[in-house]
C-alpha positions in Angstrom: -62.6 -19.4 -21.1 -64.4 -22.4 -22.0 -62.9 -21.9 -26.1 -59.4 -22.4 -24.8 -59.9 -25.2 -22.6 -62.1 -27.0 -25.6 -58.7 -26.2 -27.9 -56.3 -27.0 -24.9 -58.8 -30.8 -25.2 -57.9 -31.0 -28.8 -55.0 -33.0 -29.8 -55.0 -32.8 -33.3 -53.9 -28.7 -32.3 -49.9 -28.7 -32.5 -47.5 -25.4 -31.7 -47.3 -25.7 -35.8 -51.1 -25.8 -36.5 -52.9 -23.5 -39.2 -55.6 -21.4 -38.5 -56.8 -22.6 -41.9 -55.7 -25.7 -41.2 -58.3 -26.7 -38.6 -60.5 -24.7 -38.3 -63.4 -26.2 -39.9 -62.7 -29.3 -37.4 -63.1 -26.5 -34.5 -66.1 -24.7 -36.0 -68.1 -28.4 -35.9 -68.1 -27.5 -31.7 -70.8 -26.0 -30.2 -68.6 -23.9 -28.1 -67.3 -22.5 -31.4 -70.4 -20.8 -32.3 -70.3 -18.8 -29.3 -67.7 -16.8 -29.9 -67.2 -14.5 -33.3 -64.2 -15.4 -36.1 -62.0 -12.8 -35.1 -62.3 -13.2 -31.7 -62.2 -17.4 -31.8 -58.8 -16.6 -34.4 -57.0 -14.6 -31.3 -57.8 -17.6 -28.7 -56.2 -20.0 -30.8 -53.5 -17.3 -32.0 -52.5 -16.8 -28.3 -52.8 -20.5 -27.7 -50.0 -21.8 -30.9 -47.5 -19.1 -29.2 -48.2 -20.8 -26.0 -47.4 -24.3 -27.6 -45.1 -22.7 -29.6 -42.7 -21.1 -25.7 -43.5 -24.6 -24.4 -41.6 -26.3 -26.9 -39.0 -24.1 -26.6 -38.4 -24.4 -22.9 -38.7 -28.1 -23.5 -36.3 -28.6 -26.2 -34.0 -26.0 -23.9 -34.2 -28.6 -21.0 -33.1 -31.1 -23.6 -30.4 -29.1 -24.7 -28.7 -28.5 -20.7 -29.4 -32.2 -19.9 -27.8 -33.4 -23.1 -25.2 -31.7 -22.3 -24.8 -32.5 -18.5 -24.4 -35.6 -19.5 -21.5 -34.7 -21.9 -20.1 -33.3 -19.2 -20.0 -36.4 -17.0 -18.4 -38.6 -19.7 -16.3 -36.0 -20.4 -14.6 -35.0 -16.9 -14.1 -38.8 -16.4 -10.3 -39.0 -17.2 -10.4 -42.7 -15.8 -11.8 -44.5 -17.5 -12.2 -45.5 -21.7 -11.4 -42.8 -24.1 -14.9 -41.6 -25.9 -12.9 -43.3 -29.2 -13.4 -46.6 -27.9 -16.1 -46.5 -26.1 -17.7 -45.1 -29.6 -15.9 -48.3 -31.1 -17.5 -50.5 -28.7 -20.8 -50.0 -29.7 -20.5 -49.7 -33.9 -19.0 -53.4 -32.7 -22.1 -54.3 -30.5 -24.4 -52.9 -33.5 -22.9 -54.4 -35.6 -23.4 -58.0 -33.9 -26.8 -57.1 -33.7 -27.1 -56.5 -37.8 -25.5 -60.6 -38.3 
């Protein structure tokens, strides 16, 4: 558990991190030397799976929020048409560039 907490504290470890690329940085810590390499690898892989799951969950939440926003805008039949809104945004962006 101490080693897992150490991994969580390492801001350089991301869901896409590979063991062979980070192990040298990790092995400088004394918590690392308390475990055999095979156990360190197993804990690291488990932690990466957790990070991947969290990223996937966040991605799904963003998609749901984006879809909810889309539904709210698309259900607005009393306002401007989507093309008009798009044209307005493009006009604003062109003004900012000039």
